[in-house]
N, C-alpha and C positions, 0 to 999 in steps of 0.2 A: 735500332728498333725502338728503344725507349724514347728517344728524342722525336721520332716520327709519330709515335702514339700520343706523346704529350702535345704535339702540334695539332693533332686532330681534335683535342678537347673531348667533351662528352655532351650528352643530351639530357634534358629534363622531360620526364614523361608523366602523365596524370595517373599514377598508380600509388595508392596509399599503403600504409603499413598494415600488416595482418592484425596487429594488436591494438590499433588505434580506433577510437570511437569516431574520429573525424576522417576516416579513410576516403570518403568521397571528395574531400577538399584538399587532399595531400598530393604532393608530387615526389618523384624519386629520381635519383641520378641513374642514367643508362650509359653503359660503356660498350654498347654493341659494336661500334666501329673498332675499338681496341681489341675486343674479343675476336672479331673476324680476322684482324691482322695477325693476332697470335696464332689462331687456328691455321691460317694459311702458311705459317712458317713451319708447320709440322711436316715431317717426311711422310711418304705414302704408307710405310710400315707402321709409323706411329698413329696415323689416322685410322688404319685398319684395326689395330689393337683397340683403340678407343671406341670405334664404331661397334665392334663385336661385343666388347664388354658392356656398352650401353644397351645393346639389344638383349644380351643375356639377363642383365639386371632388370630391365623393364618387363621382360617376359615373366621372370620369376615373381616380381612384385605384383603383377597382374594376376598370376595364378594364386597368389597368397592373399589377394585382396588388400594390399598395402598401398597407400598413396603418398607416403612421406617423400620417398626418393623422386628426384626429377633429373632430367638430362642436364639442367643447369648446375645441379649439385656435382655431377660427375665432371662437367667441364671445369668448374671451379677447382675441384680436387686435382684435376690434371694440371692446371696452371700452377698450383702450389707445388705439386710433385716435380714439375719440370724446373721450377725456380730453384728447388733444392738439388735435383739431380743434374740439371743441365740438359738442354735439348740434344746434345751430341752423344750423351752417355746412355740414353734410353732408346730402345727401338732396334738395337742391332742383334738381339737374341732371337730365338724362335718366337713365333706368334704366341704360343702358350705361355712362355716365360715373360714376354712383354705384358700380357694380360695380367699374369700373376703379380708382377712387380708393381703394376698400377693399382691392383686391388688390395694386395696384402698391406698390413700396417707397417709403416716405416717411421722411424724417429730420427729427426735430424738434430743438428747441434743447437737449434733454437727451440726445440721442444715441440715442433709441429709434426704431426703425422697425417696419414692420408686415408681418405674414404672411410674405411671401417673405423679407424681410431677417431676420426672426426665425429661420427655418429656415437661412438662409445663415450665421448666426452660431452655429448649433448651440445656440441658447438661446431658449426661449419661456417668459418669466417668468409665473408665476401673477399674476393681476390683484390679488388680495388679499394674497398673500404673495410679493412680487417676488423674494425670494431663492430661491424654489422653481422650478428649471428643469424644466418638465414633459416635456422630451424628452431628459433626460440619460441615460436608460436605453437609448436607441436608438443604433445604430451610425452612424458618419459616412457610410457607404455608403448606408444607408437614408434618412438625412436629405437627403443630396445628391440622390438620385433623386426624393424628394418635392419638393425645391426646384426641380429641373429641370422637373418636371411642372407646378408652379405658374407658372413663367415661361412655359411654353408656353401655358397657359390665358390668362395676362395678355396675351400678344402676339396671341392669336387668340380673343378672347372670343366673337365672333359665331359663329365656326366651331364652337367647343366647345358653345355653347348649342344650335346646330342638331344637333350630334351627340347631346347629351343628349335632346333632343326625340325624335329618331328612335330612339335606343336604347331609350327607354321607351315607344315607340309612342303618343305623345301627340297625333299629328296626326289630325284627322278626315278630311282630304282628302290623298291621297297622289299627288302628281304624278310624272311620269316621271323627272325629274332630282331627285335627293335634295337636301335643303336643305344638307347638309354639302358637297356638290360646288358648289352655287351660292355658298356662303359663302366658298369659296376665292378667288373673284374677284368681290367684292361690287360693285365699280364696273361691271363688264361685265354682271353678272346682276341688277342692281338692279331692273329692271322685272319680271323673273320672280319675284324675291323678294316684291315688292309684290303681284303677282298671286296667288302661293301664299298669302300671309298674308290677302289679301282674302277668298278663298273659305273658308279655314279659319275666319276670324272669323264669317262669316255662318252657316256650318253649326253652329258652336258656339253662336251666338246662338239658332238654331233649337232646339238641344238644351235650352238654358236655358228657353225658352218652353214647349216640350213637357213638360219635367219639371214645370214649374209647373202645366200643365194636368192632368198625370197625378196630381198631389197634390190635385186639386180645390181649388187655391188661388184664392180669390175676389178677392184683392187685384189691383189694376190695374197695379202697377209691378214691374219686373224690371230693376234697374239694370245687372246684368251683361250682359243682352241688349242694352239700350240702348247701353251703351258699345261693345260689339263691332260693332253695326250702324253707329254713328257712325264708328268707326275704319275699317270696310270702305268706307264712302262716301268718306272722306278719301283712302284709298289708291287708290280707283278714279279719283279726280280728280287725283291727284298727278302731277307731272311727274317724269321720271327724270333731270333735270339735276342737276348737283352742288349748285347753289345751293338747289334745292328739297329735295334729300336732306338737306342739312345743317340745314335749318329744320323738317323734318317732325316731329321729336320734340315740338316745342312744341304744335302743334294736336292731336297724338295724346294728349299728356298731358292737355290740356284736355278731350278727348272722354271721358276716364275719369271726369270729375266729373259725375255725373248727379244732378239733384235727385230726392229721394224721391217727389215728387209727379208726376213725369213718367210717363205711361202706357207700358207695355212694348209693343214692336212685336208685331204679330200674326204668326202663321205665314204668312198670306197675303202680308203685306208683305215678309217675308224671302224667301219663295219668288219673289216678283215681282222683287226685286233680283237674286237669283241668275240668274233667266231673262234679265233685262236685260243683266247682265254677260256671260253666256255668249254672247248674241247679239253683243255689242259686241267681245268678245275673240277670238271664232272660234278657240277652243283646238283642239289636236289631238284626234283621235277618242278616244284613251285618256284624255286629261285631262278632256274633257267627260264621259266615262263615269265618271271618278273622282268628279266633283261629284255626279252623279245617284246613284251608288251610296252616297256618303257620306250623302246625305239619306235614302236608304232605310235605311241602317244606324242612323241616329238614330231613325227611325220604329220600326225593329225592336227597338231597345234600350228605348224608352220607351212603346210602345203599351200600353194597359191589358191586363194579363195575366190578372188574376183578377177575381173579383167583390168587391163591397163587403160587409163583414159576414161573420158566421160561421153565421148560421142561415138556413133556407130562405126565411123571409119577406123578410129583407133582400136575399138573393141574387136574388129574383124581383121586386124592387120596381121602380117606375118610375125611381127615382134610380139604381139599378144599371144599368138599361138605357141611361139617358142617359150614364152614365159609360163604358160599353163602346162606345157609338156616337158618342163625341165626334168631330165632323166635322173637327177640326184634324188628327187622325192619318190619317184617310182621305184628306184633301187631300194630305198629304205622300207617302203611298203612291202615289197616282195621278200626282202631279207627277213623282216619280222615274221611273215607268214611261214617261210621255209624253216627258219630256225625253231619256231614254236612247234611246228609239226615234228621236227627232228628230235627235240629234247623233251617236249611236254605235251605230246598228243594225248596222253592219259587224262589230262585235265579236260580236254574237249570231250572225250568219251564219258567222263564223269558228268559233265553238264548235260549232255544228250540223254543220259540214262536217268538223271534226277529230274530233269525239266520236262515233265510229261506233256504239258500244254504249251511248250515253247514254240518259237517260230519254226516253220519248215521251209528252208531255203533250197533252191534248185539250181544246179549248174553242172555242166559236163566238162568245163574248162579246168585244167589242173591247177593253174595259178589262182584262179578264182575260188577253187575249193579251199586252198590254204587261207585266202582272205576270209572266206565264209566261216572257217573255224575260229579265226580271230574275233570276228563280229559276234559269234555265238558266245564266246567266253566273256567278251565285254558286256554283252547283254545279260548273261547269266550271273556274272560277278561272283565266281566261286572263290576268289582270292583277294587279298588287299590290293594287289597291283591291278587286277581287273577292275575293281571299283574305282581306282585312281585314274583310269583312262577316260579323261573328260575333255581332252583338247585344251588343257591348261598345264603349263610346266610347273607352276609353283602353287598358287591357290587353286584348290579343286573346285570345279564348277558345280552348280546345283543340278539336281536330277532332271529338272525340266529342260536343261540345255542339251541333254543327250540326243533328243530328236533333232534339234537344230544342227548339232555337230554332224550327225549321220546324214542329214538332208544336204548340207553343204558339201560333205564328202562325196555323196552320190553325184552331185552336179559336177564336181571337179573330175571325178573318175570317168565321166563321159569323154573327156579329152585324152585320157591315157590308157584306159582299159575298159572296153564296153561291157564285158561280162562281169567284172568286179562292180561296175556301176549298177548293173542289174541286181546284184546281191544287196548293195547298199540301199537301193530303192525298196527292195523287199523288206529290209530291216526298218526303214522309215515308215513304210505302210503298216507294218506290224505294230510299231510303237503308237501310231495314231489311229489304228483301227480302220484304216481306209484301204482301198484297192491299190495295187501296185501301179496300174494304168493311170489312176488319178494323180499319183505322185509324179510320174513321168510327163503327164499331159500339162502339168503346171509349167514345165520348162518349154514345151512346144507352144503354149499359148502366150507366155509372158516374157520369155527371155529375149533380150535385145542383141544378144551375141548369136550371130547366124551360125557359127561353127557349133556352138552348144546345141542350138535348136536342131540342126541337121543331124547331129549324133543322136539326139533323143528320138527323132523320127526313125533313124536307122535301127535303133534298139527295138522300137515297137514293131517294126516290119520284120525283124529277125525272129521274134518270139510269137509262135502260133497261139499260145495261151493268151497273149495280149490282143492279138488280132481278133480273137473270138469275141472279145468284149466290144469291138467296134461295129458300128453300123456300116453298111456298104458305102454310104455317102462319106462317112468319116474316113474310112479306109481309102477311098478313092482320092480324097483331098491330100492325105499323107503321101500317097504314091506320087501324085502330081507334083507336090512340093519337093519330094525327094529326087525326082528325075530332072528338076530344073538345073 
């Protein structure tokens, strides 16, 4: 490795010193190729520990308004750390221990220590030119504040990890008690943390599988989904005793290793596990609601939105129809509606009672009624999870996207459930202050997909209240097109 890096040499780049008055005329050495080669030599577990620690630190520094720390500082500290420890000796422990070992101060036989201790000494030597102190241009006050923040992260790694996840809205399922609060007393809240993780693992596994379905991926394996399902099953069976807690990281690490030949779990399997766990755990009404709404949000994010191909022949092909009517997505939609009604119907009753001027949806179809209740809850936003249903798995969308989300959903539902589509068009019309007929007529007038246009016409002809808004001439044209 050393001889290969030496053979690559280095670059000279037009970047001056922070402390120089001639910075516009100075150049510096760049060892980017060497750094890339060193980074590529790391194992996946080492890369994961480094990446998570970098995200935690940068998130905390941003929240505290500190700008001394940089990713390059962490990378440099990692290189010094591995030179002292050796690449083979670090990264074999649990993820938490790997992070702690990299973050916590360590003293080697040459007097070098890592990350926190570098800042504590006001000296962070460049890995390739050790006489170059990369923080000598920062004030002692700034460095001290950064060092203080790093010590806090070191002493509360779990809590800061939870804060990072919540700050960046990375959880699929939002339970009543925030992870950050649970992490303040891990021992007392260990069972709840397991529960929270279990449901999030399963919902994210479902997302991986549906994403694969949406890409028309014909391969049978999805290692990410397999790993998450295996971990969820381990957490469901785990004891909350201290002995069990201390040993849990080993089977969880083993669950991450999935043979490429192993078939991925089906949406039906994941949904059946979620239903089994909901029945066993008997969660609070709001938390059962959170699980059902999280599944609905996954469906909303990943359901087929458009047609395959760019021309009319491809759009109206059998392949395209099969793509749009993939039963996996329909199963998730109706599972969410059924489970929400089973465990959390009280939330729908609350929304209807409190929302005096809310939308009035109409349907006699039983499946569509369950879907209608979900939409009412999403529009009413009585819980954190309801507000988070935006058709986005990680970053939450802005409020203005809600109409587009429901409008696209209504168009998609024309292909899989006409009555649910009618409910979605009613919701879109409510949000825009327009008539339901005008929303459906947009499809009839402008859609280039003949299947979608035909279903929209069928929907209008099925609903007497929509027909009443048509002139005789318009009605006659629709009937004529429908009978072709």
